[in-house]
N, C-alpha and C positions, 0 to 999 in steps of 0.2 A: 504493500500500500504506500510505501515511501516513494516509489517511483512515480514519475509523472506519466500518465497514460493519455495520449492524444486520441481524440475520437474523430468521427467523420465530419464534425463541424469545425475541427481545428482548435477546439478549446480544451483546456486541461481541467480536471476535477478540482474544485475549490471548496473544501469543507467536508464534513462527515456525511455519510449517506442519509442520515435522518435530519440533517440541518438544512439551513437555507442554501439554495443553489448558488452557483457562481454567476459570472457576468453575462451569460448569453442573452438574458432578457433585460440587460441594463440594471441588474439588481445592485443596490447600494445599501450600506448599513442603515437600518430602519431609523426613522426620525420620530415616529410616534409609536407608543405601545399599542399592539393590536387589541389588547383588552380595553384600553382607554378609548381607542377609536370605535370599537364595537359598542361600548356603552354609550358613547356619544351618538352613534347612529341609531341605536335602539330608542334613546330618548327623543331624538329628532323624529323618528318614525312614529312614536306614540303621539307627539305633538301634531305632526302632519295628519295623522289619522283623525284626530279630534277636529282639526280645521276642516278636513274633507267632509266629515259627517255633519258639521255645523253649518257649512257654507252652502249657498245655492239659492234657488228661487223660494224655497221654504226653509228659512233659517231655524236652527235649533240651539238652545242653550246647553252648556256643558251639563248642568243638572238634569235637564230633560233627557239628554242622551244617556246619562248614567241610569236614570230611572227606567227608561224603555229597555235598555240592554239587560238590566238586572231582572226585570219582569219577564222578558223574553226567555232568558236563560233558565230562570226558575219555573217558568210555566204559569206564573200567577198573573192576575189581571192588573190593569193599570188604568187610572182615571184620566185618560187622554183621548182626543178624537182618533177614531180608527184610521183615518187617512194619514195622520201624522205618524202613527206607529208603523203602518205598512210602508210609507215612504222611506222610513229609516231602515227597517228590518229587511224589507223585500226589494228595495231599489238601491239605496246608497251603500248599505253594508256589503251586499254581494259584489257590487262594483268595486268597492274599496279592497275587499279581500282578493278579488280576481286580479286587480292591478298590482297588489302586493306580491302575490305568488308568481305572476307573469314576469314582473321585474326581477324577482329573485332567480327565476329559471334562466332568464337571459344573462344576468350577471354571472351566475355559476357557469353556464356553458361557455361564456366568453373567456373566463379565467382558465377553464380547462383547455380550450382550444389554443390560447396563447402559450400555455405551458407545454402542450404537446407539440405544437408547430414551431416553438422557439421563435415566436414572432409577435411583438406587441400590437401589430396591426390586425391580428386575426380576431374574428368574432363569429357568432353563429351563422353568418351568411357566407363565410369564406368557403365552406365545404358544400355550399348549395343546398343545405338542409332546409333553410327557411324558404328558398325558392321552390323546392320540392313540395313543402307543406302548402305554400300558397297556391301552387298549381293544382294540387289535389283538391283543396277546398273550393277553388274557383270552378273546377270541373263539376263538382257536385252542385254548386250554386247555379251554374248554367243549366245542368240537367233538370234542376227543380223548376226552372223557368219554362221549359218546353215539354216536360212530361206531364200528362194529364193526371189530376189527383186520383182518379179511379184506378190508374195503373199502379202508382206508387205514391205514398204520402211521405214527403221529406220532412223529418223532424229537425230540431235545432242541433242535434248531435251528429247528423250526417256529414256536414262540412268538416267537423273534427275528425271523423273516421277517415274521410278522404285525405286530410292533411297527414294523419299518422301513417297511412299506407304509402303515400308517395314520398314522404320524407324518409321513411325506412328504405324504400327502394332506391332513393337517391343516394343515401349513405352506403348501401351495399354496392351500388354501381361505382361510386367514387373509390371505395376501397379496392374493388376489383380492377379498376383502371390504374390505380396507383401502385398495385403490387407488382414486384419484379418476379423474375423466374424462381427465386428462393422464397417467395411469398413474404418479402419484407416490404415495409412501408417507409417512405422518406417524407419529411415535412414538405419539401418542394413538390414532390409528385402529388401529394394530397391537395395542396393549394391549387396547383395547375388543373387537376381533375375537377375540383370544385368550381373553379372559374369557368371552365369549359361547359360543364353541366348547367351552371347558373345561366349562361348565355343561351343555351338551348331551351331551358325552361322559361326564360323571359320571352323568347320568341313564341313559345307555346301559350303563355299568358296573353300575349298580344293577339294571337289567333282566337283565343277564347273570347276576349273582349270584342273582337270584330264580329264573331258569330252571335254574341248577345244582342247586338243591334241597339234598339232603343232602351233596353233594360240593362245596359252596361253600367249605368250609374251605381247600382247596388254592389256590383263586383268591385268597381273602382273605389267606392267608399270603404268597403271592407279591406281592400289591399292597403289603404292608407293607414290603417291601424286605429282602432277605437274601442272604448270600453262601454259604449252605450248598450243598454238593455242586457247587461250581464246578469246571470242567475246563479243560484247556489250550485246548480248542475255544472255550469261552466267552471266555477271555482273548483269543484270536485275533480273535473277532468285534469286541470293543470296540477292540482295538488297530488293527484294519484300518480303522476309521472315525476313530479319534482322531488317528492320526499324520498322515494327509493333511489333516484338519481343522485341526490345530495349525499345520502348515506354511502352509496358506492364510491362516489368521487372522494369523499372525506376519508374513507377507509384506504384509498389508494394515494393519499396526498404525499406520503413519504416516498413512495415509488416515483411519483411525478416529480418530486424534488430532484431525485437522482437522475431522472431522464432529461432534465434541463441541462445536464452536463454533456449531453450527447448520447445517442443510443448505444454506440460501441462501448463507451465508458460505463454506461448503466448495465450492460450485459456483463462486463468485466466484474462489476460489483454485485452480480447475482440477481439482477432484475429481469424477469421475463418480459422484455419490452413489447413483444407482439401481443401477448395476452393483456397486459396493462393498457396498451394503446387502444386495442379493439374495445375493451370494456369501457374505458373512459369516453371514447368516441360515441359508442352506443348510448351511454347514459346521458351525456351532455346533449347529444343530438335529439333524443326523444324529449328531454326537458324543454329544449328550444322549440321543437315542433308543436308541443302542447300549447305553448304560449301563442304561437302563430295561429294555431287552429281556432282559438277562441277570440283573439284580439286582432288578427291580421299582422301585417309586417310593421314592426316597430324597430327602426334602425338605431344603431350607435350605442344603445344601452350596454350591450355585451362587449363593446369595444372600449368605451370611455371609462366605465366604472372599474373594471379590473386593473386598467392601466394606472388610474389615480390611486387606487388602494396599494398597488405595488410601489408607487413612488413614495407613499406615506409610511408604509410599514415594512417594506422589503418584499422579496419574492418567495418567502416560505409559504408553500401552498397549504400547510396545516392551518394557518390563520388567514391566508389570502382567499381561500374558497368561501368560508362563511362570511367574511367581510364583503366580498364581491356580491354575494347573494343579498346581504343587508343593504348594500349600496344600490344595487339594481332595484330593489323594492322601494327604497326611499326616493330615488330619481323618478321612477315611473309613477308612483303615487303623487309626487309633487307635480309632475307634468299633467296628470289626469285631473288633479284638483284645479290647476290653473285653467285648463281649457273648459272645464265644466262650470266653475264658479266665478272666475275672475276675468276671463276674456270675453269680448262681445261675440255672441253666438257660441257654437261648440265645434271648433275645428277638430279634425282627427288628431289624436295625441301623437301619432307617428309623424305628422307634419311638424309639430312643435319640437319633438326630440331631434329631428333632422336639422331644423333651423338652429337649435341651440348647440348641438353636438358637432355639427358639420365643421365649424371653424376650429373646434378642439381637435378634430381628426386631422385637419391640415397642419396644425402645430405639431402633433405627434409624428405625422408623416415627415415633416421637415426635419425634426430632430433625428428621426431614424435615418434619413438620407445623409445628414451630417456625420452621424456615427459611422455609416458605411464608407463615406469618403475618407474620413480620418483613419479608418482601419486599413 
């Protein structure tokens, strides 16, 4: 272990297998305690949740929110108009919880992709998973427009099923295209395969919108990303994929730390890189596709949040993964609250995240280019 082992990325191991990884992702000594940052995020999340529930066309006081939630959870009655109780419990609360869990799924998947691909510019869209999910859901939405109800009745879960199926197929195809003769995967091959398939799927989405004709507006609005009309069933869909995905990724965090040193070095240190990589890709991709299935395409959350968390606390995935999930939940809840309660009209939340995070993406890209030039 005293010898320096060079890997296929030209980097040398830096640190113990279970510790924070070396410089591949630009890791620096952490500046903020992960526990302190996590506590701050949790408090900000609670405050933002209260603001989200209280704000809107029908305002609520903090006391009223507390009374309604306690009565709802305990099953007891409450002396308030039924329309106010229903507005909070069946409209705002499911929307809030769906935004939280969707943001957490995007943040988690972005952190995993960036660690696996050794690239801070990677996010859930890099591998084409989100494009595949969007294509599958749009295909179901278009079929619902033209299929007569007496033939088949499309429920609200059908677009989610289509998203899951096509995102899974896209991931399998990306892995198949990126595998070499020895069935090994390289980060560069995965990214290139994802970009190629994303371009093909984007063309397929354009064709679907062309076929939809005058009813194309519903597909376009969904693709822009929105949390309107979310239900507890939608929350359950995302949570059902996010919770096991998070547990799997967190259990593999130490192996992911070692893999950021390069795959050859990781194998030298005893990590089964192929198994870990496929497991993490599947878990992160299904978590991201669940978010796309219920909310549409919401960009940049999985790109910006893990990058900022890494700059603040360092690249140790044992703390980076939960912090990225918390940060994604906070960012997406704040964006949804802004478009619902504070901006004129209700623009799709995906538009707001793109407008705010787009400049941040350019800054990250510029920094990455400078690092490559200096190297």
